[in-house]
C-alpha positions in Angstrom: -11.6 -7.6 6.7 -8.0 -6.5 6.4 -4.8 -8.3 6.1 -0.8 -7.3 7.0 2.1 -7.2 5.0 4.9 -8.3 6.6 9.0 -8.8 5.4 10.5 -12.2 6.0 13.7 -11.3 6.8 16.8 -13.7 6.7 14.7 -15.6 4.9 15.8 -17.3 1.0 12.6 -18.6 0.0 9.3 -19.8 0.3 11.3 -23.5 1.5 12.9 -22.0 3.8 10.1 -20.4 5.5 7.9 -23.4 5.5 11.1 -25.2 7.5 11.9 -22.4 10.1 8.1 -22.2 10.6 7.8 -26.0 11.2 10.5 -25.9 13.6 8.8 -23.5 15.5 5.8 -24.8 15.9 7.2 -28.4 17.2 9.4 -26.3 19.9 6.7 -23.5 21.1 3.0 -24.2 19.8 1.1 -22.2 18.8 2.9 -21.5 15.4 2.7 -17.4 15.5 5.0 -14.5 14.6 6.1 -12.9 17.9 6.2 -8.4 16.8 6.9 -5.4 19.4 3.9 -3.8 18.5 -0.1 -5.3 18.9 -2.2 -4.0 16.0 -5.0 -2.2 16.7 -7.6 -3.4 14.2 -7.7 -6.9 15.8 -11.4 -7.3 15.2 -10.9 -6.9 11.2 -7.2 -9.0 10.7 -9.4 -11.8 12.8 -12.7 -10.8 10.7 -10.4 -13.8 7.8 -7.5 -11.8 7.5 -4.2 -13.0 6.6 -0.5 -12.1 6.5 1.4 -12.3 3.3 5.0 -12.6 3.9 7.3 -10.5 1.8 10.5 -12.9 1.0 13.1 -12.2 -1.5 11.7 -8.6 -2.4 8.0 -10.1 -3.8 4.9 -10.5 -1.7 4.5 -14.5 -2.1 2.9 -16.6 0.2 -0.1 -15.7 2.8 -0.8 -17.4 5.7 -4.3 -17.0 7.6 -4.5 -15.3 11.5 -5.7 -16.7 13.9 -5.1 -14.9 17.0 -3.5 -12.0 18.3 -2.4 -12.7 22.0 0.1 -11.0 24.3 3.3 -12.9 24.3 6.7 -12.4 26.0 10.0 -12.2 24.0 12.6 -14.9 24.9 14.3 -12.2 27.2 10.5 -11.9 29.1 9.4 -8.4 27.1 5.8 -7.9 26.5 5.3 -8.2 22.5 2.2 -9.2 21.0 1.8 -12.7 19.2 0.4 -13.4 15.9 -1.1 -17.0 16.0 -0.4 -18.2 12.2 -2.5 -21.3 10.5 0.6 -23.3 9.5 -0.6 -23.7 5.7 1.0 -20.9 3.2 -0.9 -20.0 0.4 1.0 -19.0 -2.6 -0.4 -15.8 -3.8 0.4 -13.7 -7.3 4.0 -12.5 -6.8 4.0 -8.5 -6.7 7.9 -7.1 -6.3 7.5 -4.6 -3.0 10.5 -2.3 -1.5 11.4 -3.1 2.0 9.8 -1.3 4.9 10.0 -2.0 9.1 7.6 -3.2 10.9 4.3 -4.4 9.6 1.8 -2.8 6.9 -2.1 -3.0 7.0 -2.9 -4.2 3.6 -6.4 -4.0 2.1 -8.9 -6.8 1.3 -9.0 -5.4 -2.3 -5.5 -4.9 -2.6 -4.4 -8.0 -1.6 -2.8 -10.2 -4.2 -5.0 -13.3 -5.4 -4.1 -16.7 -4.5 -2.9 -19.0 -6.6 -4.7 -22.7 -7.5 -2.7 -25.4 -7.8 -2.9 -25.6 -11.6 -1.4 -22.2 -11.8 1.2 -23.0 -8.8 5.2 -23.2 -9.6 6.8 -25.7 -8.1 8.7 -24.6 -4.9 11.4 -27.1 -6.9 12.4 -24.9 -9.4 15.8 -23.6 -8.6 15.4 -20.3 -6.9 17.6 -18.3 -9.7 15.3 -19.8 -12.1 12.1 -18.3 -10.0 13.9 -15.2 -9.2 14.4 -14.7 -13.5 11.1 -15.5 -13.8 9.8 -12.7 -11.6 12.0 -10.4 -12.8 11.0 -10.7 -16.6 7.1 -10.5 -14.7 6.2 -14.5 -16.3 5.2 -15.6 -12.5 
């Protein structure tokens, strides 16, 4: 099993990603992320893999990959569609520098899920969450 690592460009925080995806899932199901290149390690990704989202410079949440399909951008150009489970699973935040596209992430290197008991509420002000992350407290 292998995962994908992807920057969530233009997304302010996890709540914003959740809202954007809820609109997309309703407007054009199934919920998917479109990408120019199809991952070559499809079998490994679909064997329990997830996409880990980098938001605000930190890996913060993951979503299970359900399928990888042939898709089309709005202009009709071919692309790959990463079909996603709608649940965003919080993970132990880890800083990540910007990069282009997506990267493979080995299962052993993936951040651990945060259980409900250890989760930081999405209702905390973003500035406070950022300060707590900067101090390596979350």
